[in-house]
C-alpha positions in Angstrom: 217.6 8.4 -51.1 218.3 4.9 -52.5 218.6 2.1 -49.9 220.2 -1.2 -51.0 219.2 -4.3 -49.1 221.6 -7.1 -48.4 219.9 -8.9 -51.4 220.8 -6.0 -53.8 217.3 -4.7 -54.1 217.0 -0.9 -54.2 214.3 0.9 -52.3 212.9 4.4 -52.3 210.4 5.4 -49.7 207.6 7.8 -50.6 203.9 7.8 -50.0 201.7 5.0 -48.6 202.4 2.3 -51.2 205.5 0.4 -52.3 205.7 -0.6 -55.9 208.0 -3.7 -56.5 209.7 -3.4 -59.8 210.8 -6.5 -61.8 213.4 -5.9 -64.5 213.7 -7.6 -67.9 216.1 -10.1 -69.5 219.7 -9.2 -69.1 218.6 -6.4 -66.8 219.2 -5.5 -63.1 217.6 -3.6 -60.3 219.6 -0.5 -61.1 217.8 -0.2 -64.4 214.9 1.3 -62.6 216.7 4.2 -60.8 215.5 7.0 -62.9 211.9 5.6 -63.1 211.9 5.0 -59.3 212.9 8.6 -58.8 210.0 9.7 -61.0 207.6 7.6 -58.9 209.0 9.0 -55.7 208.3 12.5 -57.0 204.7 11.4 -57.5 204.5 10.1 -53.9 204.9 6.4 -54.7 207.6 4.3 -53.1 209.4 1.5 -54.9 211.6 -1.5 -54.4 213.6 -2.5 -57.5 214.1 -6.3 -57.2 217.3 -8.1 -58.1 215.7 -11.1 -59.8 219.0 -12.9 -60.2 219.1 -13.8 -56.5 216.3 -16.3 -57.2 218.7 -18.2 -59.4 221.8 -18.0 -57.3 221.8 -21.3 -55.6 219.9 -23.7 -57.9 217.6 -23.7 -60.9 214.1 -22.3 -60.5 211.5 -23.3 -63.1 209.3 -20.4 -64.0 206.2 -22.2 -62.6 207.8 -22.2 -59.2 208.9 -18.5 -59.2 205.5 -17.1 -58.1 205.4 -18.9 -54.8 209.1 -18.2 -54.0 208.8 -14.5 -54.9 205.6 -14.0 -52.9 207.2 -15.7 -49.9 210.1 -13.3 -50.2 207.7 -10.4 -50.4 206.1 -11.6 -47.2 209.4 -11.9 -45.5 210.1 -8.3 -46.4 206.7 -7.0 -45.2 206.8 -3.8 -43.2 203.1 -3.0 -43.1 203.2 -1.0 -46.3 200.7 -2.1 -49.0 202.6 -3.6 -52.0 201.9 -3.4 -55.7 203.7 -5.1 -58.5 205.2 -3.8 -61.7 206.9 -6.1 -64.2 208.5 -5.3 -67.5 208.9 -7.9 -70.3 210.5 -11.0 -68.6 209.6 -9.4 -65.3 206.1 -9.0 -66.5 205.8 -12.7 -67.2 207.3 -13.5 -63.7 204.8 -11.0 -62.2 201.9 -12.9 -63.8 203.1 -16.1 -62.1 203.2 -14.3 -58.7 199.7 -12.9 -59.2 198.3 -16.4 -60.0 199.4 -17.8 -56.7 196.7 -17.8 -54.0 197.1 -16.1 -51.6 199.4 -13.4 -52.7 200.4 -10.0 -51.1 199.7 -7.7 -54.1 197.0 -5.0 -54.0 197.4 -4.1 -57.7 199.7 -4.7 -60.6 201.2 -3.0 -63.7 202.2 -5.3 -66.5 204.4 -3.8 -69.2 205.4 -5.3 -72.6 204.8 -8.9 -71.4 203.7 -12.1 -73.1 201.2 -14.4 -71.4 202.6 -17.4 -73.3 203.0 -19.2 -76.6 200.1 -21.5 -77.3 201.7 -23.5 -80.1 204.0 -26.3 -79.0 206.3 -25.9 -82.0 206.7 -22.2 -81.3 207.6 -23.0 -77.7 210.2 -25.5 -78.8 211.7 -23.1 -81.2 211.9 -20.5 -78.5 213.6 -22.9 -76.1 216.2 -23.6 -78.8 216.8 -19.9 -79.5 217.0 -19.1 -75.8 219.5 -21.9 -75.2 221.7 -20.3 -77.8 221.4 -17.0 -75.9 222.4 -18.8 -72.7 225.5 -20.1 -74.4 226.4 -16.6 -75.6 225.9 -15.2 -72.1 228.5 -17.7 -70.8 231.0 -17.7 -73.7 231.1 -14.3 -75.4 233.1 -11.4 -74.0 230.5 -9.8 -71.8 230.3 -6.4 -73.6 229.8 -8.3 -76.9 226.9 -10.3 -75.3 225.2 -7.1 -74.0 225.7 -5.4 -77.4 224.2 -8.3 -79.3 221.2 -8.5 -76.9 220.5 -4.8 -77.0 220.8 -4.7 -80.8 217.8 -6.9 -81.4 215.3 -5.0 -83.7 212.3 -6.1 -81.6 213.7 -4.2 -78.6 213.8 -0.9 -80.4 216.0 2.0 -79.2 219.3 1.6 -77.5 219.0 0.8 -73.8 220.3 3.4 -71.4 222.2 1.1 -69.0 223.3 2.9 -65.8 227.0 3.6 -65.2 228.9 0.4 -64.2 226.0 -1.8 -65.2 228.1 -4.0 -67.5 230.6 -4.9 -64.8 227.8 -5.5 -62.3 225.9 -7.7 -64.7 229.1 -9.7 -65.6 229.1 -11.0 -62.1 225.6 -12.3 -62.7 226.3 -14.0 -66.0 225.7 -17.5 -64.7 222.3 -16.5 -63.4 221.4 -14.6 -66.6 222.4 -17.7 -68.6 220.2 -19.8 -66.4 217.3 -17.5 -66.9 217.4 -18.2 -70.6 216.6 -21.8 -69.7 214.4 -21.7 -66.6 212.5 -18.5 -67.5 212.4 -18.8 -71.3 209.1 -18.0 -72.9 209.4 -21.4 -74.4 209.5 -23.0 -71.0 206.4 -21.1 -69.9 203.0 -22.8 -70.1 200.6 -20.4 -71.7 198.7 -18.4 -69.1 195.8 -17.1 -71.3 193.1 -19.3 -69.7 194.3 -18.4 -66.2 194.3 -14.6 -66.6 190.6 -14.5 -65.6 191.8 -15.7 -62.1 193.7 -12.5 -61.5 191.1 -10.5 -59.6 193.1 -7.5 -58.4 193.2 -4.3 -60.5 195.7 -4.5 -63.3 197.1 -1.8 -65.7 198.4 -3.5 -68.8 200.8 -1.3 -70.8 202.2 -1.6 -74.3 204.1 0.8 -76.5 202.2 2.5 -79.4 204.9 1.3 -81.8 205.2 -2.2 -80.5 202.5 -3.9 -82.7 203.1 -7.5 -81.5 202.9 -6.7 -77.8 200.1 -4.2 -78.2 198.0 -6.9 -79.8 198.9 -9.2 -76.9 197.9 -6.5 -74.4 194.5 -6.0 -76.0 193.7 -9.7 -75.8 195.0 -10.0 -72.2 192.9 -7.1 -71.0 189.8 -8.6 -72.5 190.4 -11.9 -70.6 190.8 -10.3 -67.2 188.0 -9.1 -64.9 189.6 -5.8 -63.7 192.2 -4.9 -66.3 192.7 -1.6 -68.1 194.9 -1.0 -71.2 197.3 1.9 -71.4 199.2 2.7 -74.6 202.5 4.5 -74.3 202.6 7.2 -77.0 205.7 7.1 -79.3 207.2 4.1 -77.4 208.2 0.7 -78.6 209.0 -2.4 -76.4 211.1 -0.6 -73.8 208.3 1.6 -72.4 209.9 2.3 -69.0 212.8 4.0 -70.7 211.3 5.3 -73.9 208.3 6.8 -72.1 209.6 6.9 -68.5 207.7 10.0 -67.3 204.5 9.0 -69.0 204.6 5.5 -67.4 205.4 6.9 -63.9 202.5 9.3 -64.2 200.1 6.5 -65.4 201.3 4.2 -62.7 200.8 6.8 -60.0 197.4 7.7 -61.3 196.3 4.1 -61.5 197.5 3.4 -58.0 195.6 6.4 -56.7 192.3 5.4 -58.4 189.2 4.5 -56.4 189.3 0.9 -57.7 192.2 -0.1 -55.5 191.4 -1.5 -52.0 192.1 1.0 -49.2 195.5 0.8 -47.4 195.4 -0.8 -44.0 
């Protein structure tokens, strides 16, 4: 059974772990419903997080997200060990949470994420491009904005948004527009040199057909002390939906492995 918190997170209880799920750009907690159901069938609980609530009241630069998110996770603690799974933008936000010390996470799964652009000109170009997306999010008819976002070749196959998603997301268009500024890849300082400081077990996932992010994943895993690479067969960028059952099984297997600290 799905439980919705007052903050619009969605929870499924199962097993002895709770996997916090961070959605991507122009996404929402409900995007994870089918994946969360798969996890529950594999005895892994989940909490799909509404990331937009972190931008409701005021801007939040990406470098401040980790501390705010970890504090929120601590406020929601119920004694269940927590792990973190972030996709794309959510994966970048997850990295910032993992780089805070201390943090509450026992392990993490990072999917189709970018640790950061190292060239200043590339970062500036990305900020400009994302500022244009922010304008589109505020000014275009909402279905047209979502269609334009989903049609990007880099994202691959059509995104299976849940029923009613467009209307629910329209109410968050201000926060989504803000995310293109505050959480832009161009606004993010590169994290490559800091990846070695993430000491918990990490499963880094990329799609077999997502050449750019597969190369990033290989490099990231080499930089981390306890990271493992998993390649989603037949998938592009949107692994949680293009290879949902595979990712759920890999996540459950990883979280059941001996390398994780024992639950307390």
